[in-house]
N, CA, C, O and the ligand as a Tripos MOL2 file, in Angstrom:
@<TRIPOS>MOLECULE
protein
  265   263    67     0     0
PROTEIN
NO_CHARGES

@<TRIPOS>ATOM
      1 N           2.0450  -10.4840    8.9060 N.3       1 MET1
      2 CA          2.2580   -9.3130    8.0370 C.3       1 MET1
      3 C           1.0150   -8.4310    8.0020 C.2       1 MET1
      4 O          -0.0930   -8.9360    7.8200 O.2       1 MET1
      5 N           1.1830   -7.1190    8.1750 N.am      2 PRO2
      6 CA          0.0210   -6.2340    8.0770 C.3       2 PRO2
      7 C          -0.5770   -6.2810    6.6730 C.2       2 PRO2
      8 O           0.1350   -6.3690    5.6730 O.2       2 PRO2
      9 N          -1.8970   -6.2210    6.6320 N.am      3 THR3
     10 CA         -2.6250   -6.2120    5.3530 C.3       3 THR3
     11 C          -3.5220   -4.9920    5.3280 C.2       3 THR3
     12 O          -4.1940   -4.6860    6.3130 O.2       3 THR3
     13 N          -3.5330   -4.2870    4.1930 N.am      4 ILE4
     14 CA         -4.4510   -3.1560    4.0560 C.3       4 ILE4
     15 C          -5.2740   -3.3220    2.8010 C.2       4 ILE4
     16 O          -4.8330   -3.9450    1.8350 O.2       4 ILE4
     17 N          -6.4710   -2.7650    2.8160 N.am      5 GLN5
     18 CA         -7.3630   -2.7760    1.6500 C.3       5 GLN5
     19 C          -7.1930   -1.4700    0.9000 C.2       5 GLN5
     20 O          -7.1870   -0.3970    1.5030 O.2       5 GLN5
     21 N          -7.0540   -1.5570   -0.4090 N.am      6 ILE6
     22 CA         -6.8740   -0.3700   -1.2140 C.3       6 ILE6
     23 C          -7.9160   -0.2890   -2.3190 C.2       6 ILE6
     24 O          -8.1020   -1.2210   -3.1020 O.2       6 ILE6
     25 N          -8.5930    0.8640   -2.3550 N.am      7 LYS7
     26 CA         -9.6220    1.0580   -3.3540 C.3       7 LYS7
     27 C          -9.0850    1.8380   -4.5430 C.2       7 LYS7
     28 O          -8.3100    2.7780   -4.3700 O.2       7 LYS7
     29 N          -9.4930    1.4550   -5.7510 N.am      8 GLY8
     30 CA         -9.1760    2.2530   -6.9280 C.3       8 GLY8
     31 C          -8.1570    1.6580   -7.8970 C.2       8 GLY8
     32 O          -7.9030    2.2310   -8.9560 O.2       8 GLY8
     33 N          -7.5730    0.5150   -7.5410 N.am      9 MET9
     34 CA         -6.5990   -0.0970   -8.4510 C.3       9 MET9
     35 C          -7.3360   -0.8630   -9.5400 C.2       9 MET9
     36 O          -8.2660   -1.6210   -9.2630 O.2       9 MET9
     37 N          -6.9070   -0.6560  -10.7830 N.am     10 SER10
     38 CA         -7.6080   -1.3490  -11.8930 C.3      10 SER10
     39 C          -6.6970   -2.1600  -12.7920 C.2      10 SER10
     40 O          -7.1780   -2.9760  -13.5780 O.2      10 SER10
     41 N          -5.4070   -1.9560  -12.6940 N.am     11 CYS11
     42 CA         -4.5070   -2.7200  -13.5710 C.3      11 CYS11
     43 C          -3.1240   -2.8680  -12.9700 C.2      11 CYS11
     44 O          -2.8780   -2.4010  -11.8580 O.2      11 CYS11
     45 N          -2.2420   -3.4930  -13.6690 N.am     12 GLU12
     46 CA         -0.8940   -3.7380  -13.1640 C.3      12 GLU12
     47 C          -0.0900   -2.4530  -12.9490 C.2      12 GLU12
     48 O           0.8290   -2.4160  -12.1310 O.2      12 GLU12
     49 N          -0.4470   -1.4000  -13.6930 N.am     13 HIS13
     50 CA          0.2400   -0.1240  -13.4880 C.3      13 HIS13
     51 C          -0.0940    0.4320  -12.0980 C.2      13 HIS13
     52 O           0.7750    0.9480  -11.3950 O.2      13 HIS13
     53 N          -1.3440    0.3160  -11.7290 N.am     14 CYS14
     54 CA         -1.7820    0.7380  -10.4000 C.3      14 CYS14
     55 C          -1.0460   -0.0750   -9.3340 C.2      14 CYS14
     56 O          -0.5560    0.4750   -8.3480 O.2      14 CYS14
     57 N          -0.9770   -1.3700   -9.5420 N.am     15 VAL15
     58 CA         -0.2910   -2.2540   -8.6130 C.3      15 VAL15
     59 C           1.1640   -1.8250   -8.4240 C.2      15 VAL15
     60 O           1.6740   -1.7790   -7.3050 O.2      15 VAL15
     61 N           1.8200   -1.5130   -9.5480 N.am     16 ALA16
     62 CA          3.2300   -1.1140   -9.4890 C.3      16 ALA16
     63 C           3.3810    0.2220   -8.7760 C.2      16 ALA16
     64 O           4.3180    0.4100   -8.0000 O.2      16 ALA16
     65 N           2.4590    1.1560   -9.0350 N.am     17 SER17
     66 CA          2.5250    2.4750   -8.3810 C.3      17 SER17
     67 C           2.3690    2.3400   -6.8820 C.2      17 SER17
     68 O           3.1320    2.9150   -6.1060 O.2      17 SER17
     69 N           1.3730    1.5720   -6.4880 N.am     18 VAL18
     70 CA          1.1030    1.3780   -5.0420 C.3      18 VAL18
     71 C           2.2870    0.7080   -4.3730 C.2      18 VAL18
     72 O           2.7120    1.1120   -3.2910 O.2      18 VAL18
     73 N           2.8080   -0.2990   -5.0120 N.am     19 ARG19
     74 CA          3.9460   -1.0320   -4.4540 C.3      19 ARG19
     75 C           5.1400   -0.0970   -4.2780 C.2      19 ARG19
     76 O           5.7730   -0.0580   -3.2230 O.2      19 ARG19
     77 N           5.4260    0.6490   -5.3340 N.am     20 LYS20
     78 CA          6.5570    1.5620   -5.3130 C.3      20 LYS20
     79 C           6.4190    2.6170   -4.2070 C.2      20 LYS20
     80 O           7.3710    2.9320   -3.4940 O.2      20 LYS20
     81 N           5.2010    3.1450   -4.0940 N.am     21 ARG21
     82 CA          4.9670    4.2090   -3.0870 C.3      21 ARG21
     83 C           5.1020    3.6420   -1.6630 C.2      21 ARG21
     84 O           5.6810    4.2800   -0.7850 O.2      21 ARG21
     85 N           4.5720    2.4660   -1.4580 N.am     22 LEU22
     86 CA          4.6570    1.8800   -0.1150 C.3      22 LEU22
     87 C           6.1070    1.6110    0.2500 C.2      22 LEU22
     88 O           6.4930    1.7840    1.4050 O.2      22 LEU22
     89 N           6.9100    1.1930   -0.7090 N.am     23 LEU23
     90 CA          8.3150    0.8920   -0.4400 C.3      23 LEU23
     91 C           9.1230    2.1440   -0.0800 C.2      23 LEU23
     92 O          10.1940    2.0470    0.5200 O.2      23 LEU23
     93 N           8.6040    3.3120   -0.4490 N.am     24 LEU24
     94 CA          9.2910    4.5610   -0.1160 C.3      24 LEU24
     95 C           9.1090    4.9470    1.3530 C.2      24 LEU24
     96 O           9.8400    5.7870    1.8780 O.2      24 LEU24
     97 N           8.1320    4.3260    2.0040 N.am     25 ILE25
     98 CA          7.8770    4.6540    3.4180 C.3      25 ILE25
     99 C           8.9110    3.9690    4.2970 C.2      25 ILE25
    100 O           9.1260    2.7610    4.2030 O.2      25 ILE25
    101 N           9.5450    4.7610    5.1500 N.am     26 ASP26
    102 CA         10.5730    4.2520    6.0450 C.3      26 ASP26
    103 C           9.9930    3.1620    6.9480 C.2      26 ASP26
    104 O           9.0080    3.3940    7.6490 O.2      26 ASP26
    105 N          10.5960    1.9850    6.9330 N.am     27 GLY27
    106 CA         10.1430    0.9040    7.8010 C.3      27 GLY27
    107 C           9.3630   -0.1810    7.0600 C.2      27 GLY27
    108 O           9.1470   -1.2710    7.5890 O.2      27 GLY27
    109 N           8.9430    0.1260    5.8320 N.am     28 ILE28
    110 CA          8.1590   -0.8480    5.0670 C.3      28 ILE28
    111 C           9.0040   -1.5370    4.0100 C.2      28 ILE28
    112 O           9.7460   -0.9060    3.2560 O.2      28 ILE28
    113 N           8.8620   -2.8690    3.9840 N.am     29 SER29
    114 CA          9.5680   -3.6390    2.9480 C.3      29 SER29
    115 C           8.6850   -4.8300    2.5310 C.2      29 SER29
    116 O           7.5840   -5.0150    3.0480 O.2      29 SER29
    117 N           9.1870   -5.6130    1.6020 N.am     30 ASP30
    118 CA          8.4900   -6.8370    1.1470 C.3      30 ASP30
    119 C           7.0190   -6.5840    0.7960 C.2      30 ASP30
    120 O           6.1400   -7.3170    1.2500 O.2      30 ASP30
    121 N           6.7510   -5.5640    0.0030 N.am     31 VAL31
    122 CA          5.3820   -5.2360   -0.3300 C.3      31 VAL31
    123 C           4.8160   -6.1650   -1.4070 C.2      31 VAL31
    124 O           5.4210   -6.3470   -2.4640 O.2      31 VAL31
    125 N           3.6640   -6.7400   -1.1270 N.am     32 GLN32
    126 CA          2.9660   -7.5610   -2.1110 C.3      32 GLN32
    127 C           1.5910   -6.9370   -2.3380 C.2      32 GLN32
    128 O           0.8620   -6.6680   -1.3830 O.2      32 GLN32
    129 N           1.2440   -6.7100   -3.5830 N.am     33 VAL33
    130 CA         -0.0570   -6.1200   -3.8700 C.3      33 VAL33
    131 C          -0.8760   -7.1240   -4.6900 C.2      33 VAL33
    132 O          -0.4230   -7.6400   -5.7110 O.2      33 VAL33
    133 N          -2.0940   -7.3800   -4.2080 N.am     34 ASP34
    134 CA         -2.9840   -8.3200   -4.8910 C.3      34 ASP34
    135 C          -4.1280   -7.5300   -5.5320 C.2      34 ASP34
    136 O          -4.9950   -6.9910   -4.8450 O.2      34 ASP34
    137 N          -4.1060   -7.4780   -6.8390 N.am     35 LEU35
    138 CA         -5.1150   -6.7030   -7.5710 C.3      35 LEU35
    139 C          -6.5340   -7.2750   -7.4310 C.2      35 LEU35
    140 O          -7.5010   -6.5240   -7.3040 O.2      35 LEU35
    141 N          -6.6440   -8.5860   -7.4540 N.am     36 GLN36
    142 CA         -7.9650   -9.2320   -7.3490 C.3      36 GLN36
    143 C          -8.6030   -8.9400   -6.0020 C.2      36 GLN36
    144 O          -9.7970   -8.6550   -5.9210 O.2      36 GLN36
    145 N          -7.8090   -9.0110   -4.9550 N.am     37 LYS37
    146 CA         -8.3270   -8.8110   -3.5970 C.3      37 LYS37
    147 C          -8.3000   -7.3650   -3.1500 C.2      37 LYS37
    148 O          -8.7970   -7.0360   -2.0730 O.2      37 LYS37
    149 N          -7.7040   -6.4690   -3.9950 N.am     38 ASN38
    150 CA         -7.5370   -5.0520   -3.6090 C.3      38 ASN38
    151 C          -6.8020   -4.9380   -2.2690 C.2      38 ASN38
    152 O          -7.1740   -4.1660   -1.3850 O.2      38 ASN38
    153 N          -5.7570   -5.7340   -2.1670 N.am     39 GLU39
    154 CA         -5.0440   -5.8250   -0.8990 C.3      39 GLU39
    155 C          -3.5480   -5.5870   -1.0680 C.2      39 GLU39
    156 O          -2.9750   -5.8890   -2.1150 O.2      39 GLU39
    157 N          -2.9300   -5.0500   -0.0380 N.am     40 ALA40
    158 CA         -1.4730   -4.9680   -0.0130 C.3      40 ALA40
    159 C          -0.9970   -5.5160    1.3330 C.2      40 ALA40
    160 O          -1.5820   -5.2120    2.3730 O.2      40 ALA40
    161 N           0.0390   -6.3030    1.3090 N.am     41 THR41
    162 CA          0.6480   -6.7810    2.5360 C.3      41 THR41
    163 C           2.1050   -6.3450    2.5250 C.2      41 THR41
    164 O           2.7050   -6.1680    1.4650 O.2      41 THR41
    165 N           2.6650   -6.1750    3.7140 N.am     42 TYR42
    166 CA          4.0430   -5.7110    3.8050 C.3      42 TYR42
    167 C           4.6670   -6.1320    5.1160 C.2      42 TYR42
    168 O           3.9800   -6.5770    6.0350 O.2      42 TYR42
    169 N           5.9690   -5.9890    5.1900 N.am     43 THR43
    170 CA          6.6920   -6.2510    6.4100 C.3      43 THR43
    171 C           7.0640   -4.9220    7.0180 C.2      43 THR43
    172 O           7.4750   -3.9970    6.3180 O.2      43 THR43
    173 N           6.9140   -4.8290    8.3580 N.am     44 GLU44
    174 CA          7.2530   -3.6100    9.0730 C.3      44 GLU44
    175 C           8.5500   -3.8200    9.8550 C.2      44 GLU44
    176 O           8.5810   -4.6010   10.8060 O.2      44 GLU44
    177 N           9.6040   -3.1370    9.4640 N.am     45 ALA45
    178 CA         10.8730   -3.2440   10.2000 C.3      45 ALA45
    179 C          10.7770   -2.4350   11.4930 C.2      45 ALA45
    180 O          11.4930   -2.7010   12.4590 O.2      45 ALA45
    181 N           9.8790   -1.4410   11.4960 N.am     46 LYS46
    182 CA          9.5720   -0.6820   12.7130 C.3      46 LYS46
    183 C           8.1250   -0.1990   12.5600 C.2      46 LYS46
    184 O           7.6040   -0.1730   11.4450 O.2      46 LYS46
    185 N           7.4740    0.1800   13.6540 N.am     47 PRO47
    186 CA          6.0790    0.5520   13.5510 C.3      47 PRO47
    187 C           5.8370    1.7280   12.5970 C.2      47 PRO47
    188 O           6.5180    2.7510   12.6570 O.2      47 PRO47
    189 N           4.8650    1.5530   11.7320 N.am     48 VAL48
    190 CA          4.4860    2.6210   10.7960 C.3      48 VAL48
    191 C           3.0260    2.9510   11.0720 C.2      48 VAL48
    192 O           2.1740    2.0650   11.1320 O.2      48 VAL48
    193 N           2.7500    4.2520   11.2390 N.am     49 GLN49
    194 CA          1.3720    4.7010   11.4750 C.3      49 GLN49
    195 C           0.5210    4.4580   10.2430 C.2      49 GLN49
    196 O           0.9430    4.7150    9.1150 O.2      49 GLN49
    197 N          -0.6960    3.9520   10.4790 N.am     50 LEU50
    198 CA         -1.6030    3.7230    9.3580 C.3      50 LEU50
    199 C          -1.9000    5.0340    8.6260 C.2      50 LEU50
    200 O          -2.0790    5.0430    7.4080 O.2      50 LEU50
    201 N          -1.9510    6.1280    9.3670 N.am     51 ASP51
    202 CA         -2.2010    7.4310    8.7500 C.3      51 ASP51
    203 C          -1.1290    7.7980    7.7280 C.2      51 ASP51
    204 O          -1.4200    8.3920    6.6890 O.2      51 ASP51
    205 N           0.0920    7.4430    8.0340 N.am     52 THR52
    206 CA          1.2080    7.6890    7.0860 C.3      52 THR52
    207 C           0.9730    6.9440    5.7880 C.2      52 THR52
    208 O           1.1940    7.4770    4.7010 O.2      52 THR52
    209 N           0.5270    5.7160    5.9130 N.am     53 ILE53
    210 CA          0.2630    4.8780    4.7430 C.3      53 ILE53
    211 C          -0.9290    5.4190    3.9790 C.2      53 ILE53
    212 O          -0.8880    5.5300    2.7540 O.2      53 ILE53
    213 N          -1.9930    5.7570    4.6980 N.am     54 LYS54
    214 CA         -3.1910    6.2950    4.0490 C.3      54 LYS54
    215 C          -2.8780    7.5550    3.2350 C.2      54 LYS54
    216 O          -3.3300    7.7190    2.1020 O.2      54 LYS54
    217 N          -2.0890    8.4340    3.8530 N.am     55 GLU55
    218 CA         -1.7260    9.6910    3.1940 C.3      55 GLU55
    219 C          -0.9230    9.4290    1.9280 C.2      55 GLU55
    220 O          -1.1790   10.0280    0.8840 O.2      55 GLU55
    221 N           0.0470    8.5310    2.0320 N.am     56 ALA56
    222 CA          0.9180    8.2190    0.8860 C.3      56 ALA56
    223 C           0.1090    7.6390   -0.2780 C.2      56 ALA56
    224 O           0.3500    7.9660   -1.4400 O.2      56 ALA56
    225 N          -0.8420    6.7840    0.0490 N.am     57 ILE57
    226 CA         -1.6730    6.1480   -0.9710 C.3      57 ILE57
    227 C          -2.6290    7.1570   -1.5800 C.2      57 ILE57
    228 O          -2.8840    7.1380   -2.7840 O.2      57 ILE57
    229 N          -3.1550    8.0390   -0.7410 N.am     58 ARG58
    230 CA         -4.0700    9.0780   -1.2230 C.3      58 ARG58
    231 C          -3.3690   10.0150   -2.2060 C.2      58 ARG58
    232 O          -3.9300   10.4230   -3.2230 O.2      58 ARG58
    233 N          -2.1040   10.3420   -1.8590 N.am     59 GLU59
    234 CA         -1.2750   11.2040   -2.7070 C.3      59 GLU59
    235 C          -1.1850   10.7270   -4.1410 C.2      59 GLU59
    236 O          -1.1300   11.5350   -5.0690 O.2      59 GLU59
    237 N          -1.1710    9.4120   -4.3240 N.am     60 ILE60
    238 CA         -1.0190    8.8760   -5.6940 C.3      60 ILE60
    239 C          -2.3660    8.4550   -6.2890 C.2      60 ILE60
    240 O          -2.4160    7.8160   -7.3400 O.2      60 ILE60
    241 N          -3.4460    8.8170   -5.6150 N.am     61 GLY61
    242 CA         -4.7610    8.6550   -6.2500 C.3      61 GLY61
    243 C          -5.5590    7.4410   -5.8720 C.2      61 GLY61
    244 O          -6.5410    7.1270   -6.5450 O.2      61 GLY61
    245 N          -5.1740    6.7290   -4.8020 N.am     62 TYR62
    246 CA         -5.9470    5.5780   -4.3650 C.3      62 TYR62
    247 C          -6.3830    5.8060   -2.9330 C.2      62 TYR62
    248 O          -6.0080    6.7970   -2.3070 O.2      62 TYR62
    249 N          -7.1730    4.8880   -2.4230 N.am     63 GLU63
    250 CA         -7.7590    5.0680   -1.0890 C.3      63 GLU63
    251 C          -7.5810    3.8020   -0.2440 C.2      63 GLU63
    252 O          -7.9270    2.7020   -0.6770 O.2      63 GLU63
    253 N          -7.0420    3.9700    0.9570 N.am     64 VAL64
    254 CA         -6.9780    2.8610    1.8970 C.3      64 VAL64
    255 C          -8.3080    2.7990    2.6070 C.2      64 VAL64
    256 O          -8.7180    3.7830    3.2220 O.2      64 VAL64
    257 N          -8.9970    1.6730    2.5430 N.am     65 THR65
    258 CA        -10.2980    1.5460    3.1990 C.3      65 THR65
    259 C         -10.1370    0.7350    4.4770 C.2      65 THR65
    260 O          -9.2380   -0.0980    4.5910 O.2      65 THR65
    261 N         -11.0120    0.9870    5.4250 N.am     66 ASP66
    262 CA        -10.8790    0.2900    6.7340 C.3      66 ASP66
    263 C         -11.5870   -1.0350    6.7270 C.2      66 ASP66
    264 O         -11.5780   -1.7450    7.7320 O.2      66 ASP66
    265 CU         -4.0060    0.9180  -13.3840 Cu       67 CU67
@<TRIPOS>BOND
     1     1     2 1
     2     2     3 1
     3     3     4 2
     4     3     5 am
     5     5     6 1
     6     6     7 1
     7     7     8 2
     8     7     9 am
     9     9    10 1
    10    10    11 1
    11    11    12 2
    12    11    13 am
    13    13    14 1
    14    14    15 1
    15    15    16 2
    16    15    17 am
    17    17    18 1
    18    18    19 1
    19    19    20 2
    20    19    21 am
    21    21    22 1
    22    22    23 1
    23    23    24 2
    24    23    25 am
    25    25    26 1
    26    26    27 1
    27    27    28 2
    28    27    29 am
    29    29    30 1
    30    30    31 1
    31    31    32 2
    32    31    33 am
    33    33    34 1
    34    34    35 1
    35    35    36 2
    36    35    37 am
    37    37    38 1
    38    38    39 1
    39    39    40 2
    40    39    41 am
    41    41    42 1
    42    42    43 1
    43    43    44 2
    44    43    45 am
    45    45    46 1
    46    46    47 1
    47    47    48 2
    48    47    49 am
    49    49    50 1
    50    50    51 1
    51    51    52 2
    52    51    53 am
    53    53    54 1
    54    54    55 1
    55    55    56 2
    56    55    57 am
    57    57    58 1
    58    58    59 1
    59    59    60 2
    60    59    61 am
    61    61    62 1
    62    62    63 1
    63    63    64 2
    64    63    65 am
    65    65    66 1
    66    66    67 1
    67    67    68 2
    68    67    69 am
    69    69    70 1
    70    70    71 1
    71    71    72 2
    72    71    73 am
    73    73    74 1
    74    74    75 1
    75    75    76 2
    76    75    77 am
    77    77    78 1
    78    78    79 1
    79    79    80 2
    80    79    81 am
    81    81    82 1
    82    82    83 1
    83    83    84 2
    84    83    85 am
    85    85    86 1
    86    86    87 1
    87    87    88 2
    88    87    89 am
    89    89    90 1
    90    90    91 1
    91    91    92 2
    92    91    93 am
    93    93    94 1
    94    94    95 1
    95    95    96 2
    96    95    97 am
    97    97    98 1
    98    98    99 1
    99    99   100 2
   100    99   101 am
   101   101   102 1
   102   102   103 1
   103   103   104 2
   104   103   105 am
   105   105   106 1
   106   106   107 1
   107   107   108 2
   108   107   109 am
   109   109   110 1
   110   110   111 1
   111   111   112 2
   112   111   113 am
   113   113   114 1
   114   114   115 1
   115   115   116 2
   116   115   117 am
   117   117   118 1
   118   118   119 1
   119   119   120 2
   120   119   121 am
   121   121   122 1
   122   122   123 1
   123   123   124 2
   124   123   125 am
   125   125   126 1
   126   126   127 1
   127   127   128 2
   128   127   129 am
   129   129   130 1
   130   130   131 1
   131   131   132 2
   132   131   133 am
   133   133   134 1
   134   134   135 1
   135   135   136 2
   136   135   137 am
   137   137   138 1
   138   138   139 1
   139   139   140 2
   140   139   141 am
   141   141   142 1
   142   142   143 1
   143   143   144 2
   144   143   145 am
   145   145   146 1
   146   146   147 1
   147   147   148 2
   148   147   149 am
   149   149   150 1
   150   150   151 1
   151   151   152 2
   152   151   153 am
   153   153   154 1
   154   154   155 1
   155   155   156 2
   156   155   157 am
   157   157   158 1
   158   158   159 1
   159   159   160 2
   160   159   161 am
   161   161   162 1
   162   162   163 1
   163   163   164 2
   164   163   165 am
   165   165   166 1
   166   166   167 1
   167   167   168 2
   168   167   169 am
   169   169   170 1
   170   170   171 1
   171   171   172 2
   172   171   173 am
   173   173   174 1
   174   174   175 1
   175   175   176 2
   176   175   177 am
   177   177   178 1
   178   178   179 1
   179   179   180 2
   180   179   181 am
   181   181   182 1
   182   182   183 1
   183   183   184 2
   184   183   185 am
   185   185   186 1
   186   186   187 1
   187   187   188 2
   188   187   189 am
   189   189   190 1
   190   190   191 1
   191   191   192 2
   192   191   193 am
   193   193   194 1
   194   194   195 1
   195   195   196 2
   196   195   197 am
   197   197   198 1
   198   198   199 1
   199   199   200 2
   200   199   201 am
   201   201   202 1
   202   202   203 1
   203   203   204 2
   204   203   205 am
   205   205   206 1
   206   206   207 1
   207   207   208 2
   208   207   209 am
   209   209   210 1
   210   210   211 1
   211   211   212 2
   212   211   213 am
   213   213   214 1
   214   214   215 1
   215   215   216 2
   216   215   217 am
   217   217   218 1
   218   218   219 1
   219   219   220 2
   220   219   221 am
   221   221   222 1
   222   222   223 1
   223   223   224 2
   224   223   225 am
   225   225   226 1
   226   226   227 1
   227   227   228 2
   228   227   229 am
   229   229   230 1
   230   230   231 1
   231   231   232 2
   232   231   233 am
   233   233   234 1
   234   234   235 1
   235   235   236 2
   236   235   237 am
   237   237   238 1
   238   238   239 1
   239   239   240 2
   240   239   241 am
   241   241   242 1
   242   242   243 1
   243   243   244 2
   244   243   245 am
   245   245   246 1
   246   246   247 1
   247   247   248 2
   248   247   249 am
   249   249   250 1
   250   250   251 1
   251   251   252 2
   252   251   253 am
   253   253   254 1
   254   254   255 1
   255   255   256 2
   256   255   257 am
   257   257   258 1
   258   258   259 1
   259   259   260 2
   260   259   261 am
   261   261   262 1
   262   262   263 1
   263   263   264 2
@<TRIPOS>SUBSTRUCTURE
     1 MET1         2 RESIDUE 1 A MET
     2 PRO2         6 RESIDUE 1 A PRO
     3 THR3        10 RESIDUE 1 A THR
     4 ILE4        14 RESIDUE 1 A ILE
     5 GLN5        18 RESIDUE 1 A GLN
     6 ILE6        22 RESIDUE 1 A ILE
     7 LYS7        26 RESIDUE 1 A LYS
     8 GLY8        30 RESIDUE 1 A GLY
     9 MET9        34 RESIDUE 1 A MET
    10 SER10       38 RESIDUE 1 A SER
    11 CYS11       42 RESIDUE 1 A CYS
    12 GLU12       46 RESIDUE 1 A GLU
    13 HIS13       50 RESIDUE 1 A HIS
    14 CYS14       54 RESIDUE 1 A CYS
    15 VAL15       58 RESIDUE 1 A VAL
    16 ALA16       62 RESIDUE 1 A ALA
    17 SER17       66 RESIDUE 1 A SER
    18 VAL18       70 RESIDUE 1 A VAL
    19 ARG19       74 RESIDUE 1 A ARG
    20 LYS20       78 RESIDUE 1 A LYS
    21 ARG21       82 RESIDUE 1 A ARG
    22 LEU22       86 RESIDUE 1 A LEU
    23 LEU23       90 RESIDUE 1 A LEU
    24 LEU24       94 RESIDUE 1 A LEU
    25 ILE25       98 RESIDUE 1 A ILE
    26 ASP26      102 RESIDUE 1 A ASP
    27 GLY27      106 RESIDUE 1 A GLY
    28 ILE28      110 RESIDUE 1 A ILE
    29 SER29      114 RESIDUE 1 A SER
    30 ASP30      118 RESIDUE 1 A ASP
    31 VAL31      122 RESIDUE 1 A VAL
    32 GLN32      126 RESIDUE 1 A GLN
    33 VAL33      130 RESIDUE 1 A VAL
    34 ASP34      134 RESIDUE 1 A ASP
    35 LEU35      138 RESIDUE 1 A LEU
    36 GLN36      142 RESIDUE 1 A GLN
    37 LYS37      146 RESIDUE 1 A LYS
    38 ASN38      150 RESIDUE 1 A ASN
    39 GLU39      154 RESIDUE 1 A GLU
    40 ALA40      158 RESIDUE 1 A ALA
    41 THR41      162 RESIDUE 1 A THR
    42 TYR42      166 RESIDUE 1 A TYR
    43 THR43      170 RESIDUE 1 A THR
    44 GLU44      174 RESIDUE 1 A GLU
    45 ALA45      178 RESIDUE 1 A ALA
    46 LYS46      182 RESIDUE 1 A LYS
    47 PRO47      186 RESIDUE 1 A PRO
    48 VAL48      190 RESIDUE 1 A VAL
    49 GLN49      194 RESIDUE 1 A GLN
    50 LEU50      198 RESIDUE 1 A LEU
    51 ASP51      202 RESIDUE 1 A ASP
    52 THR52      206 RESIDUE 1 A THR
    53 ILE53      210 RESIDUE 1 A ILE
    54 LYS54      214 RESIDUE 1 A LYS
    55 GLU55      218 RESIDUE 1 A GLU
    56 ALA56      222 RESIDUE 1 A ALA
    57 ILE57      226 RESIDUE 1 A ILE
    58 ARG58      230 RESIDUE 1 A ARG
    59 GLU59      234 RESIDUE 1 A GLU
    60 ILE60      238 RESIDUE 1 A ILE
    61 GLY61      242 RESIDUE 1 A GLY
    62 TYR62      246 RESIDUE 1 A TYR
    63 GLU63      250 RESIDUE 1 A GLU
    64 VAL64      254 RESIDUE 1 A VAL
    65 THR65      258 RESIDUE 1 A THR
    66 ASP66      262 RESIDUE 1 A ASP
    67 CU67       265 GROUP 0 **** ****
C-alpha cells in the first residue's frame, strides 16, 4: 500500500478531513490516516499521480512531505 507523509494534522478532525479528501480522488480507496505518525496509507485501484494527491491535500490546508 502506498504511504504518504502529511504535515499539519493536529486532531481527529484533521484526520477525518484528510481521509475524506483522499477518498474523493478517483482510484483511491481504503484510506487509513495515522495521526501519531503523520501518515496516510491507501489502496490504488489504478495509478494516481502523487501531484494529484499533493494538490488535493494542499487545497484543504495540509502538506504532503517527501
Ligand atoms: Cu484538527
